N, CA, C and O of each residue as an XYZ file, in Angstrom:
800
protein
N     168.959     -7.848    191.975
C     168.946     -6.398    192.154
C     170.386     -5.883    192.163
O     171.227     -6.380    192.913
N     170.656     -4.901    191.338
C     172.004     -4.377    191.192
C     172.380     -3.498    192.376
O     171.625     -2.606    192.764
N     173.561     -3.759    192.950
C     174.049     -2.923    194.040
C     174.598     -1.604    193.496
O     175.016     -1.501    192.343
N     174.578     -0.610    194.370
C     175.146      0.696    194.028
C     176.371      0.938    194.900
O     176.332      0.732    196.113
N     177.462      1.379    194.271
C     178.652      1.774    195.010
C     178.493      3.238    195.416
O     178.355      4.118    194.567
N     178.514      3.480    196.708
C     178.318      4.837    197.209
C     179.382      5.167    198.253
O     180.050      4.282    198.788
N     179.519      6.448    198.523
C     180.391      6.922    199.591
C     179.546      7.740    200.554
O     178.920      8.723    200.161
N     179.532      7.333    201.806
C     178.799      8.057    202.834
C     179.789      8.683    203.804
O     180.724      8.028    204.264
N     179.578      9.939    204.103
C     180.429     10.645    205.055
C     179.723     10.676    206.399
O     178.701     11.343    206.561
N     180.276      9.947    207.363
C     179.653      9.807    208.681
C     180.631     10.300    209.740
O     181.747      9.794    209.857
N     180.198     11.285    210.500
C     181.033     11.863    211.561
C     182.407     12.270    211.047
O     183.418     12.129    211.735
N     182.415     12.783    209.808
C     183.644     13.289    209.215
C     184.506     12.259    208.519
O     185.564     12.599    207.987
N     184.072     10.992    208.510
C     184.847      9.922    207.877
C     184.109      9.393    206.659
O     182.912      9.113    206.728
N     184.821      9.255    205.541
C     184.225      8.708    204.323
C     184.229      7.184    204.367
O     185.223      6.561    204.738
N     183.105      6.601    203.983
C     182.979      5.141    203.931
C     182.492      4.744    202.539
O     181.456      5.222    202.078
N     183.241      3.874    201.879
C     182.822      3.342    200.590
C     182.131      2.005    200.819
O     182.663      1.137    201.510
N     180.952      1.842    200.241
C     180.211      0.600    200.416
C     179.301      0.368    199.234
O     178.988      1.282    198.471
N     178.881     -0.884    199.100
C     177.935     -1.277    198.058
C     176.622     -1.644    198.726
O     176.593     -2.464    199.643
N     175.544     -1.043    198.270
C     174.237     -1.285    198.877
C     173.195     -1.512    197.807
O     173.334     -1.048    196.675
N     172.149     -2.231    198.173
C     171.004     -2.363    197.287
C     170.255     -1.034    197.239
O     170.318     -0.258    198.193
N     169.556     -0.762    196.155
C     168.806      0.498    196.068
C     167.807      0.672    197.204
O     167.482      1.798    197.577
N     167.319     -0.438    197.755
C     166.290     -0.366    198.806
C     166.881     -0.266    200.217
O     166.130     -0.139    201.184
N     168.218     -0.321    200.354
C     168.834     -0.304    201.680
C     168.552      1.015    202.383
O     168.816      2.091    201.846
N     168.013      0.914    203.585
C     167.737      2.111    204.372
C     169.004      2.621    205.039
O     169.920      1.855    205.339
N     169.039      3.912    205.262
C     170.221      4.514    205.876
C     170.520      3.898    207.234
O     171.686      3.686    207.564
N     169.499      3.608    208.026
C     169.735      3.028    209.354
C     170.470      1.700    209.255
O     171.341      1.414    210.078
N     170.133      0.886    208.261
C     170.792     -0.421    208.127
C     172.205     -0.266    207.564
O     173.104     -1.025    207.927
N     172.401      0.703    206.690
C     173.762      0.962    206.202
C     174.658      1.416    207.347
O     175.805      0.984    207.463
N     174.120      2.295    208.193
C     174.906      2.789    209.319
C     175.253      1.678    210.297
O     176.408      1.530    210.696
N     174.260      0.906    210.676
C     174.469     -0.112    211.705
C     175.162     -1.359    211.164
O     176.133     -1.835    211.751
N     174.668     -1.888    210.048
C     175.119     -3.200    209.571
C     176.357     -3.128    208.697
O     177.180     -4.044    208.715
N     176.504     -2.055    207.934
C     177.627     -1.960    207.008
C     178.808     -1.184    207.585
O     179.960     -1.458    207.246
N     178.521     -0.210    208.460
C     179.596      0.669    208.942
C     179.810      0.601    210.448
O     180.770      1.181    210.956
N     178.941     -0.091    211.168
C     179.160     -0.302    212.593
C     178.778      0.843    213.503
O     179.197      0.876    214.659
N     177.983      1.793    213.004
C     177.501      2.880    213.863
C     176.211      2.415    214.541
O     175.116      2.574    214.002
N     176.366      1.844    215.721
C     175.230      1.216    216.398
C     174.521      2.146    217.373
O     173.613      1.715    218.085
N     174.920      3.419    217.417
C     174.217      4.377    218.270
C     172.775      4.579    217.847
O     171.877      4.450    218.679
N     172.516      4.894    216.572
C     171.135      4.976    216.104
C     170.485      3.593    216.190
O     171.069      2.599    215.758
N     169.298      3.539    216.739
C     168.652      2.245    216.964
C     167.487      2.005    216.023
O     166.877      2.941    215.506
N     167.195      0.739    215.813
C     166.043      0.332    215.012
C     164.883      0.086    215.967
O     164.955     -0.791    216.828
N     163.820      0.860    215.814
C     162.654      0.690    216.673
C     161.451      0.255    215.872
O     161.219     -0.938    215.673
N     160.682      1.237    215.410
C     159.422      0.930    214.733
C     159.595      0.662    213.247
O     158.767     -0.027    212.652
N     160.649      1.189    212.631
C     160.890      1.127    211.186
C     159.743      1.734    210.385
O     159.501      1.338    209.244
N     159.043      2.687    210.972
C     157.943      3.356    210.262
C     157.909      4.844    210.571
O     156.881      5.491    210.370
N     159.003      5.392    211.052
C     159.191      6.817    211.357
C     158.366      7.308    212.535
O     158.188      8.515    212.698
N     157.861      6.403    213.356
C     156.995      6.791    214.463
C     157.734      7.037    215.774
O     157.295      7.858    216.580
N     158.857      6.335    216.004
C     159.449      6.350    217.350
C     160.654      7.258    217.503
O     160.928      7.735    218.604
N     161.380      7.508    216.422
C     162.518      8.413    216.487
C     163.808      7.826    217.021
O     164.790      8.555    217.164
N     163.846      6.528    217.323
C     165.062      5.920    217.879
C     166.220      5.936    216.891
O     167.382      5.841    217.287
N     165.906      6.055    215.607
C     166.932      5.987    214.564
C     167.411      7.357    214.115
O     168.150      7.444    213.135
N     167.021      8.426    214.790
C     167.291      9.776    214.311
C     168.787     10.082    214.237
O     169.541      9.823    215.175
N     169.189     10.634    213.105
C     170.554     11.114    212.882
C     170.441     12.504    212.247
O     169.340     12.958    211.935
N     171.557     13.162    212.060
C     171.576     14.426    211.327
C     172.091     14.186    209.918
O     173.117     13.534    209.726
N     171.383     14.709    208.946
C     171.838     14.708    207.557
C     171.931     16.165    207.132
O     170.924     16.861    207.001
N     173.166     16.606    206.919
C     173.419     18.026    206.636
C     172.800     18.923    207.698
O     172.221     19.965    207.389
N     172.929     18.505    208.951
C     172.477     19.308    210.072
C     171.005     19.188    210.413
O     170.552     19.770    211.399
N     170.256     18.451    209.624
C     168.821     18.297    209.860
C     168.540     16.936    210.479
O     169.080     15.922    210.037
N     167.690     16.918    211.510
C     167.318     15.651    212.138
C     166.455     14.844    211.183
O     165.415     15.308    210.715
N     166.908     13.622    210.902
C     166.236     12.750    209.936
C     166.057     11.375    210.571
O     166.963     10.864    211.230
N     164.899     10.788    210.370
C     164.665      9.426    210.840
C     165.227      8.463    209.801
O     164.686      8.315    208.705
N     166.320      7.816    210.173
C     167.105      7.038    209.211
C     166.403      5.776    208.742
O     166.873      5.122    207.811
N     165.282      5.419    209.371
C     164.545      4.238    208.920
C     163.672      4.549    207.714
O     163.080      3.642    207.130
N     163.584      5.819    207.334
C     162.784      6.178    206.167
C     163.623      6.856    205.085
O     163.079      7.348    204.097
N     164.929      6.883    205.265
C     165.831      7.508    204.302
C     166.654      6.425    203.616
O     167.271      5.595    204.283
N     166.666      6.432    202.292
C     167.477      5.471    201.552
C     168.951      5.854    201.635
O     169.308      7.031    201.566
N     169.792      4.848    201.782
C     171.227      5.111    201.884
C     171.758      5.817    200.642
O     172.591      6.717    200.749
N     171.282      5.415    199.464
C     171.797      6.011    198.228
C     171.473      7.503    198.150
O     172.201      8.260    197.508
N     170.402      7.924    198.787
C     170.029      9.341    198.756
C     170.909     10.185    199.672
O     170.969     11.407    199.538
N     171.586      9.527    200.596
C     172.429     10.257    201.542
C     173.847     10.470    201.024
O     174.655     11.131    201.676
N     174.153      9.913    199.855
C     175.491     10.111    199.301
C     175.709     11.601    199.029
O     174.844     12.280    198.477
N     176.875     12.089    199.426
C     177.206     13.490    199.242
C     176.792     14.377    200.399
O     177.110     15.566    200.419
N     176.085     13.806    201.363
C     175.660     14.558    202.531
C     176.597     14.304    203.706
O     177.338     13.321    203.733
N     176.548     15.206    204.666
C     177.283     15.029    205.916
C     176.334     14.407    206.937
O     175.332     15.014    207.318
N     176.653     13.214    207.366
C     175.809     12.485    208.309
C     176.475     12.507    209.682
O     177.671     12.244    209.805
N     175.702     12.816    210.693
C     176.214     12.782    212.064
C     175.326     11.867    212.889
O     174.103     12.005    212.895
N     175.959     10.929    213.588
C     175.248     10.038    214.496
C     175.577     10.445    215.935
O     176.379     11.352    216.159
N     174.967      9.785    216.887
C     175.228     10.096    218.296
C     176.709      9.943    218.633
O     177.230     10.652    219.494
N     177.391      9.010    217.950
C     178.819      8.820    218.208
C     179.634     10.053    217.830
O     180.710     10.285    218.381
N     179.114     10.846    216.882
C     179.823     12.025    216.440
C     179.521     13.275    217.253
O     180.118     14.324    217.013
N     178.611     13.181    218.201
C     178.248     14.337    219.017
C     179.246     14.593    220.138
O     179.404     15.728    220.589
N     179.909     13.552    220.579
C     180.875     13.679    221.663
C     181.221     12.314    222.206
O     180.615     11.315    221.819
N     182.196     12.261    223.103
C     182.560     10.988    223.717
C     182.648     11.182    225.227
O     182.311     12.246    225.744
N     183.097     10.163    225.919
C     183.106     10.217    227.385
C     184.007     11.323    227.922
O     183.772     11.838    229.015
N     185.018     11.684    227.175
C     185.942     12.724    227.627
C     185.525     14.122    227.180
O     186.027     15.118    227.700
N     184.618     14.197    226.230
C     184.211     15.500    225.704
C     182.763     15.408    225.234
O     182.493     15.366    224.034
N     181.838     15.376    226.187
C     180.437     15.215    225.865
C     179.833     16.506    225.316
O     180.239     17.608    225.685
N     178.869     16.345    224.442
C     178.014     17.460    224.035
C     177.177     17.863    225.247
O     176.846     16.998    226.058
N     176.820     19.140    225.404
C     176.003     19.543    226.561
C     174.729     18.732    226.731
O     174.300     18.499    227.861
N     174.116     18.297    225.641
C     172.916     17.465    225.754
C     173.243     16.098    226.335
O     172.502     15.581    227.171
N     174.339     15.519    225.899
C     174.734     14.228    226.462
C     175.001     14.352    227.955
O     174.602     13.497    228.746
N     175.681     15.429    228.327
C     175.987     15.656    229.740
C     174.711     15.852    230.546
O     174.572     15.297    231.636
N     173.787     16.631    230.019
C     172.574     16.931    230.780
C     171.646     15.725    230.872
O     170.985     15.542    231.894
N     171.582     14.906    229.838
C     170.770     13.686    229.926
C     171.302     12.784    231.030
O     170.523     12.129    231.722
N     172.610     12.742    231.200
C     173.187     11.922    232.259
C     172.914     12.535    233.624
O     172.510     11.832    234.550
N     173.128     13.827    233.755
C     172.998     14.476    235.064
C     171.543     14.593    235.517
O     171.253     14.526    236.711
N     170.625     14.769    234.555
C     169.220     14.941    234.902
C     168.442     13.629    234.872
O     167.217     13.623    234.993
N     169.161     12.515    234.710
C     168.503     11.213    234.644
C     167.412     11.223    233.575
O     166.275     10.828    233.830
N     167.775     11.678    232.378
C     166.823     11.733    231.280
C     166.725     10.438    230.506
O     166.316     10.443    229.345
N     167.090      9.342    231.118
C     167.047      8.046    230.445
C     166.930      6.937    231.475
O     167.249      7.118    232.650
N     166.465      5.788    231.011
C     166.505      4.580    231.844
C     167.155      3.466    231.039
O     168.335      3.181    231.243
N     166.429      2.829    230.134
C     167.080      1.771    229.343
C     168.053      2.361    228.327
O     169.012      1.693    227.940
N     167.824      3.604    227.884
C     168.737      4.269    226.967
C     168.479      4.020    225.499
O     169.191      4.560    224.653
N     167.477      3.215    225.170
C     167.271      2.859    223.762
C     166.855      4.059    222.917
O     167.292      4.200    221.775
N     166.021      4.912    223.473
C     165.537      6.073    222.719
C     166.479      7.267    222.822
O     166.318      8.239    222.083
N     167.453      7.216    223.716
C     168.258      8.394    224.042
C     169.020      8.980    222.854
O     169.018     10.202    222.703
N     169.671      8.185    222.005
C     170.376      8.799    220.870
C     169.447      9.635    219.995
O     169.809     10.735    219.578
N     168.254      9.117    219.716
C     167.313      9.869    218.902
C     166.835     11.127    219.589
O     166.669     12.166    218.948
N     166.611     11.041    220.901
C     166.214     12.223    221.667
C     167.293     13.299    221.582
O     166.989     14.467    221.343
N     168.532     12.914    221.775
C     169.645     13.864    221.757
C     169.773     14.515    220.382
O     169.953     15.728    220.280
N     169.679     13.705    219.324
C     169.847     14.245    217.981
C     168.716     15.201    217.615
O     168.952     16.239    216.997
N     167.496     14.855    217.995
C     166.359     15.731    217.729
C     166.492     17.026    218.521
O     166.271     18.115    217.991
N     166.854     16.898    219.794
C     166.994     18.080    220.641
C     168.127     18.975    220.166
O     168.024     20.197    220.267
N     169.198     18.399    219.653
C     170.333     19.203    219.193
C     169.932     20.106    218.036
O     170.273     21.289    218.012
N     169.206     19.540    217.076
C     168.746     20.371    215.960
C     167.795     21.461    216.463
O     167.871     22.613    216.036
N     166.903     21.077    217.373
C     165.931     22.028    217.913
C     166.619     23.202    218.604
O     166.240     24.355    218.398
N     167.634     22.912    219.427
C     168.303     23.982    220.164
C     169.144     24.874    219.263
O     169.419     26.022    219.612
N     169.551     24.367    218.124
C     170.221     25.227    217.153
C     169.258     26.286    216.628
O     169.644     27.427    216.376
N     167.993     25.886    216.469
C     166.988     26.802    215.931
C     166.347     27.656    217.020
O     165.955     28.798    216.779
N     166.244     27.083    218.226
C     165.573     27.775    219.327
C     166.411     27.618    220.592
O     166.188     26.689    221.367
N     167.373     28.514    220.810
C     168.308     28.342    221.928
C     167.714     28.632    223.305
O     168.311     28.270    224.318
N     166.561     29.273    223.357
C     165.962     29.609    224.651
C     164.485     29.179    224.669
O     163.587     30.019    224.711
N     164.253     27.868    224.638
C     162.874     27.391    224.501
C     162.140     27.334    225.832
O     162.755     27.246    226.895
N     160.824     27.384    225.756
C     159.997     27.093    226.919
C     159.873     25.585    227.068
O     160.205     24.836    226.149
N     159.399     25.145    228.215
C     159.219     23.707    228.420
C     158.176     23.150    227.449
O     158.308     22.018    226.984
N     157.158     23.922    227.146
C     156.146     23.473    226.197
C     156.737     23.324    224.798
O     156.403     22.385    224.075
N     157.604     24.237    224.424
C     158.259     24.137    223.114
C     159.174     22.921    223.053
O     159.284     22.284    222.005
N     159.825     22.595    224.150
C     160.661     21.390    224.186
C     159.796     20.154    223.982
O     160.150     19.269    223.203
N     158.676     20.090    224.670
C     157.774     18.939    224.516
C     157.298     18.804    223.070
O     157.257     17.700    222.525
N     156.945     19.909    222.463
C     156.479     19.877    221.077
C     157.590     19.415    220.136
O     157.335     18.669    219.191
N     158.821     19.856    220.393
C     159.942     19.481    219.531
C     160.232     17.989    219.595
O     160.702     17.399    218.622
N     159.950     17.378    220.750
C     160.265     15.959    220.952
C     159.068     15.044    220.717
O     159.139     13.849    221.006
N     157.976     15.586    220.199
C     156.773     14.776    220.083
C     156.923     13.602    219.115
O     156.143     12.651    219.176
N     157.906     13.655    218.231
C     158.145     12.553    217.307
C     159.103     11.508    217.841
O     159.467     10.578    217.121
N     159.521     11.645    219.097
C     160.430     10.681    219.729
C     159.725     10.063    220.928
O     159.282     10.771    221.832
N     159.627      8.751    220.929
C     158.891      8.048    221.970
C     159.831      7.405    222.986
O     160.916      6.934    222.645
N     159.388      7.397    224.239
C     160.115      6.744    225.330
C     159.122      5.965    226.174
O     158.074      6.491    226.551
N     159.444      4.721    226.470
C     158.540      3.895    227.276
C     158.917      3.901    228.757
O     158.183      3.356    229.582
N     160.058      4.513    229.101
C     160.583      4.341    230.455
C     160.379      5.536    231.375
O     159.976      5.369    232.526
N     160.655      6.748    230.879
C     160.938      7.852    231.795
C     159.736      8.715    232.162
O     159.777      9.408    233.178
N     158.689      8.696    231.382
C     157.601      9.627    231.611
C     157.900     11.013    231.086
O     157.095     11.924    231.278
N     159.036     11.203    230.426
C     159.423     12.415    229.697
C     159.844     13.599    230.572
O     160.555     14.479    230.087
N     159.436     13.653    231.837
C     159.713     14.837    232.649
C     161.214     15.132    232.712
O     161.639     16.270    232.512
N     161.999     14.109    232.988
C     163.446     14.329    233.099
C     164.100     14.578    231.744
O     165.158     15.201    231.667
N     163.473     14.092    230.682
C     163.977     14.399    229.340
C     163.822     15.892    229.069
O     164.741     16.535    228.562
N     162.666     16.435    229.406
C     162.445     17.874    229.242
C     163.424     18.647    230.126
O     163.989     19.654    229.700
N     163.623     18.169    231.371
C     164.605     18.812    232.253
C     165.990     18.829    231.612
O     166.703     19.830    231.675
N     166.360     17.707    230.995
C     167.694     17.594    230.399
C     167.868     18.575    229.248
O     168.910     19.221    229.137
N     166.862     18.691    228.397
C     166.960     19.616    227.262
C     166.983     21.056    227.764
O     167.719     21.890    227.236
N     166.181     21.347    228.778
C     166.151     22.690    229.346
C     167.508     23.057    229.953
O     167.993     24.174    229.768
N     168.114     22.120    230.672
C     169.426     22.350    231.268
C     170.487     22.550    230.197
O     171.329     23.442    230.308
N     170.446     21.714    229.153
C     171.420     21.853    228.064
C     171.279     23.198    227.378
O     172.277     23.822    227.018
N     170.052     23.648    227.197
C     169.830     24.951    226.565
C     170.479     26.063    227.392
O     171.124     26.960    226.848
N     170.299     25.992    228.704
C     170.903     26.982    229.594
C     172.428     26.932    229.508
O     173.084     27.970    229.432
N     172.986     25.724    229.520
C     174.437     25.573    229.443
C     174.985     26.096    228.122
O     176.028     26.750    228.091
N     174.281     25.808    227.034
C     174.756     26.218    225.720
C     174.683     27.730    225.556
O     175.556     28.329    224.929
N     173.651     28.347    226.114
C     173.576     29.811    226.077
C     174.699     30.426    226.910
O     175.309     31.416    226.506
N     174.966     29.837    228.070
C     176.032     30.351    228.932
C     177.383     30.251    228.239
O     178.205     31.163    228.330
N     177.608     29.140    227.546
C     178.874     28.957    226.843
C     179.014     29.968    225.706
O     180.098     30.494    225.456
N     177.899     30.230    225.025
C     177.908     31.203    223.929
C     178.172     32.604    224.443
O     178.849     33.402    223.795
N     177.621     32.897    225.635
C     177.784     34.226    226.232
C     179.095     34.374    226.989
O     179.421     35.454    227.483
N     179.849     33.270    227.075
C     181.127     33.324    227.769
C     181.024     33.114    229.255
O     181.997     33.311    229.982
N     179.835     32.710    229.725
C     179.660     32.469    231.149
C     179.901     31.022    231.509
O     180.327     30.227    230.671
N     179.628     30.680    232.759
C     179.811     29.324    233.229
C     178.538     28.522    232.997
O     177.444     29.054    233.191
N     178.646     27.245    232.584
C     177.471     26.405    232.426
C     176.716     26.277    233.738
O     177.290     26.363    234.824
N     175.405     26.068    233.605
C     174.573     25.956    234.800
C     174.737     24.614    235.472
O     174.586     24.507    236.689
N     175.053     23.560    234.680
C     175.193     22.242    235.273
C     176.548     22.120    235.938
O     177.562     22.569    235.402
N     176.555     21.507    237.112
C     177.814     21.365    237.825
C     177.919     19.996    238.488
O     178.676     19.793    239.437
N     177.109     19.042    237.938
C     177.166     17.701    238.506
C     176.379     17.567    239.775
O     176.509     16.557    240.466
N     175.553     18.562    240.120
C     174.786     18.513    241.361
C     173.500     17.752    241.207
O     173.398     16.836    240.391
N     172.503     18.139    242.004
C     171.254     17.413    242.014
C     170.447     17.699    240.760
O     170.492     18.822    240.257
N     169.706     16.721    240.234
C     168.842     16.961    239.091
C     167.690     17.867    239.473
O     167.407     18.078    240.652
N     167.016     18.411    238.432
C     165.949     19.376    238.658
C     164.779     18.765    239.413
O     164.117     19.448    240.194
N     164.524     17.494    239.188
C     163.495     16.798    239.951
C     164.115     15.566    240.569
O     165.143     15.079    240.098
N     163.500     15.064    241.615
C     164.059     13.917    242.318
C     163.749     12.652    241.545
O     162.757     11.975    241.813
N     164.602     12.338    240.587
C     164.368     11.166    239.756
C     165.104      9.946    240.250
O     165.085      8.914    239.579
N     165.757     10.021    241.406
C     166.488      8.875    241.916
C     167.835      8.751    241.238
O     168.234      9.628    240.472
N     168.526      7.681    241.514
C     169.846      7.456    240.945
C     169.731      6.953    239.516
O     168.786      6.233    239.195
N     170.672      7.315    238.649
C     170.645      6.812    237.285
C     170.630      5.294    237.250
O     171.249      4.628    238.079
N     169.903      4.757    236.263
C     169.770      3.311    236.165
C     171.053      2.663    235.676
O     171.313      1.496    235.970
N     171.868      3.421    234.922
C     173.117      2.859    234.426
C     174.210      3.115    235.440
O     174.171      4.107    236.169
N     175.180      2.226    235.487
C     176.207      2.309    236.521
C     177.565      2.068    235.907
O     177.927      0.937    235.582
N     178.318      3.158    235.750
C     179.691      3.022    235.295
C     179.854      3.112    233.798
O     180.981      3.248    233.321
N     178.760      3.042    233.023
C     178.866      3.130    231.589
C     178.557      4.533    231.115
O     178.492      5.473    231.907
N     178.369      4.664    229.811
C     178.048      5.969    229.247
C     176.898      5.803    228.265
O     177.130      5.639    227.067
N     175.650      5.843    228.758
C     174.511      5.560    227.902
C     174.172      6.661    226.925
O     173.343      6.455    226.038
N     174.786      7.828    227.057
C     174.394      8.930    226.194
C     175.352      9.161    225.035
O     175.099     10.034    224.205
N     176.445      8.406    224.950
C     177.321      8.506    223.805
C     177.097      7.367    222.828
O     177.421      7.488    221.646
N     176.549      6.270    223.308
C     176.132      5.179    222.426
C     175.115      4.343    223.173
O     175.353      3.912    224.302
N     173.978      4.117    222.531
C     172.885      3.413    223.195
C     173.149      1.922    223.259
O     173.961      1.409    222.489
N     172.470      1.199    224.178
C     172.574     -0.253    224.202
C     172.057     -0.825    222.909
O     171.143     -0.261    222.306
N     172.619     -1.930    222.469
C     172.205     -2.532    221.213
C     171.246     -3.684    221.402
O     170.765     -4.243    220.417
N     170.954     -4.057    222.625
C     170.042     -5.158    222.889
C     169.108     -4.722    224.002
O     169.524     -4.610    225.155
N     167.846     -4.472    223.665
C     166.934     -3.885    224.633
C     165.520     -4.317    224.327
O     165.134     -4.415    223.162
N     164.739     -4.577    225.371
C     163.353     -4.942    225.173
C     162.587     -3.878    224.410
O     161.591     -4.178    223.752
N     163.046     -2.637    224.491
C     162.332     -1.548    223.813
C     162.332     -1.734    222.311
O     161.462     -1.205    221.620
N     163.312     -2.491    221.789
C     163.369     -2.702    220.338
C     162.118     -3.420    219.857
O     161.661     -3.180    218.739
N     161.570     -4.278    220.666
C     160.391     -5.009    220.284
C     159.135     -4.169    220.433
O     158.119     -4.421    219.785
N     159.218     -3.176    221.290
C     158.027     -2.384    221.553
C     157.981     -1.105    220.763
O     157.013     -0.353    220.884
N     159.007     -0.818    219.942
C     158.996      0.409    219.149
C     159.221      1.647    219.949
O     158.550      2.657    219.738
N     160.172      1.593    220.884
C     160.496      2.799    221.681
C     160.946      3.925    220.775
O     161.260      5.015    221.253
């Protein structure tokens, strides 16, 4: 099978690589370029762990061919922010305990980011509907919805020139202490997790 030489633009950086025509975008990102934030879960577009943005649209990278993404702007969770400058969604997922193992978190954040661009003031029901294509085996979803709701409030406040609603205080519901300690699970997900076998 003849390889194709392509250039993929990921988080603002151009990468030249050779891939087989059948290479999926998720494998090009993780195996060829080292972007391990997007995770491999179900490989059938069911779980959403692999979600990235392609030209601003949330796309499940396990169903997108790498060659088709040439010429597009690809953003992964690593491009959303870092520990010193988190995206409001990354910050709110941490503060609201919207994660446990963290395997599904990058996909949740990427899906929610596109959603909030389109609907900056959503209801909780609309948030649930927007995330229905992203599965989580750990949290029961309540704190995930809290996190997206909090981020929406913060992003509206920032747009209006006001102060963000989050201030590092107590989460909206008593979800206990975050399961992660000292790391940053919302800027890059763990790469080795039992959820990978279960299709989180």
